[in-house]
N, C-alpha and C positions, 0 to 999 in steps of 0.2 A: 484092407485100406485101399483095397483096388479102385473106388471111386476118385479118391485123392492123389493117387499116382495117375490115373488118366487123366485129370484134372491139369495136374502139372504137366504132362507128357501134351496136352494140346496146347496151354498155356504158353511153354517155352518153343514145341517145335510146330506148331501150327502159325499159331497170333506172334511168335517171336518177340514176347515179352522176355527181360532178361528175369531170369529165377531170383536174384537178389529185391527183386521189386513185387514178389508174389506173397500174399499170406495167407496162409492156409484157415478156414474157418471151421470151427467144430463148433458143432450144437450141445450143448447143455440143457437142451429139451428134447422131448419125443412127441410124436403123433399117437393119439389112444382115440380108439372107437369102439364105444360103447353104447350100444342099443340105439344105433343110428346118431350119435351124438361125438361128435370132433373134439377132443379138448389136448391142450400140450403141455402135460406135466412138465417141469420143471427137474431136474434131477434131484435138487435136491428135495424135494417134494416125494417125489417118486423113492428115492433110498431109504426111506422109514421102513418099507415093505420087503426091503433085502438088505438087512445090516451085515456087515462084512462080506460085500459079495466078493464072489472068486475072482480073481485076476482075470483070467478067460473068458468070464461071462460077459453077455452083450444083452441079455436078458433079463429085466425085475419087473413083477407084478403083469405077465405076459404082455410087457412094454418093450421095445427095442431100444437101446442106448448104446451112445458110445461110450464103450467099457473102460475097463484101467489098461487093459494090452492095446487096447485100439489108441488112446491117447499116447502110451508109450512109443507104438510105432509111427505114428503121424510126426511125432517129435522127433523120432529118428533120419524119419523122410525128410523135414525139413532141413535137419545138419547134414544130411548125406546130398541133397540137391542145394545145397548153398541158397534155401530159399529166404526171403526177407523174415517170416515169422508165424506164430500160431497167432489165430483170435477166436478166441473161447468165447463163445456166445450163449450165454452172458455171466462171467465171471461168479457173480452173487446167485446166479443157479446152481453152482457146485454143492456138495453135500461136503461139511465138515465135521460130520457127525459116525458113528458106528465104522470107522477104517474105511469110508466110501467116498475121499475126495478124489478126484479126477485129476486137476490140474496137476498134483505131483506126479503123477504118472508123465502125464506131457512133459513137465520139465527134466523128469529121467530119462527120457528118450531124448531131447533137446542136447543134455549135456553125457550122453553116454557116449563110450568111446568109438 
């Protein structure tokens, strides 16, 4: 989650934005290049290819996505840095089938001790 950590550092330390005003965006869609064509599959449409995906995995059907552990870690970062919150884009892109929901792991990170 280095990209989110870097963004928080820049926003707070260089731009002087108060942490409580920062919401971290999390894309629940990906970029897929195939035969010169770019598409943006949602996690809901992509996850059917990877039912019950591993907790640490960030690749499904050869497409990189923000996985379960990354969602948890982003939630924990938000809590640790006392940030304003999270903005999953878009929540309806999440999957609620095959044990593949992502937002549950984000919430777990937010409420973890």
